[in-house]
C-alpha positions in Angstrom: 83.8 -60.2 65.0 85.1 -63.4 62.9 81.3 -64.6 62.5 80.8 -61.5 60.6 84.3 -61.9 58.6 83.1 -65.7 57.8 79.7 -64.2 56.6 81.2 -62.2 54.2 83.9 -64.0 52.9 81.2 -66.9 51.3 79.3 -64.4 49.5 81.8 -62.6 48.4 83.9 -65.7 47.0 81.0 -66.9 45.3 80.5 -63.7 43.8 83.8 -64.0 42.3 83.3 -67.2 41.0 80.2 -66.2 39.3 82.4 -63.2 37.4 84.9 -65.6 36.6 82.5 -68.1 35.2 80.4 -65.3 33.0 84.2 -64.5 31.9 84.8 -67.5 30.2 81.4 -67.8 28.7 81.8 -64.7 27.6 84.8 -65.4 26.1 83.8 -68.8 24.6 80.8 -67.6 22.6 82.6 -65.1 20.8 85.3 -67.4 19.7 82.6 -69.6 18.0 80.6 -67.1 16.9 83.7 -66.2 15.1 84.9 -69.2 13.5 83.8 -70.0 10.4 82.8 -66.3 9.2 85.6 -65.6 6.8 85.3 -67.4 3.6 87.9 -66.8 1.1 87.7 -67.6 -2.8 88.3 -70.9 -4.0 90.1 -72.0 -7.0 87.4 -73.0 -8.7 85.6 -69.5 -7.4 87.9 -67.8 -9.3 87.7 -69.7 -12.0 84.0 -69.2 -12.0 84.2 -65.6 -11.9 86.8 -65.3 -15.2 84.3 -67.0 -17.8 83.6 -64.9 -20.8 79.8 -63.0 -20.7 79.8 -64.4 -24.2 75.8 -65.9 -25.3 78.0 -67.9 -28.4 77.1 -71.9 -28.1 81.0 -72.4 -29.1 82.0 -70.1 -26.4 79.3 -71.8 -23.3 80.5 -74.8 -24.6 84.7 -73.6 -23.9 83.7 -72.3 -20.4 81.6 -75.6 -19.7 84.5 -77.7 -20.5 86.9 -75.6 -18.5 84.4 -75.9 -15.4 86.1 -78.5 -12.9 82.8 -79.5 -11.2 83.8 -82.5 -9.6 83.8 -82.3 -5.9 81.4 -79.3 -5.8 79.6 -81.1 -3.3 81.9 -82.1 -0.8 81.3 -79.2 1.4 77.5 -80.7 2.6 79.2 -83.7 4.4 80.8 -81.1 6.1 77.9 -78.8 7.2 75.6 -81.9 7.4 78.0 -83.3 10.5 78.4 -79.5 11.9 74.5 -79.6 12.0 74.0 -82.9 13.6 76.8 -82.4 15.8 74.3 -78.9 17.1 
């Protein structure tokens, strides 16, 4: 009788361990898939959205002068590092 309990106990423990590991993998993959999906507009993006609709050269020049393009590619470094780490 004791031998039968030992035969059932080992597969039961292995099954429980597998369920726990699969649960952890599932939770981890959900966290990774939701990270970085929400993007809020930056001040630059908001400024670009309120530019004039005029096609007059003076208005276009005013919009260009009011547009800050410094740091426009600053996120490219982050993207490159994320792609190279995977």
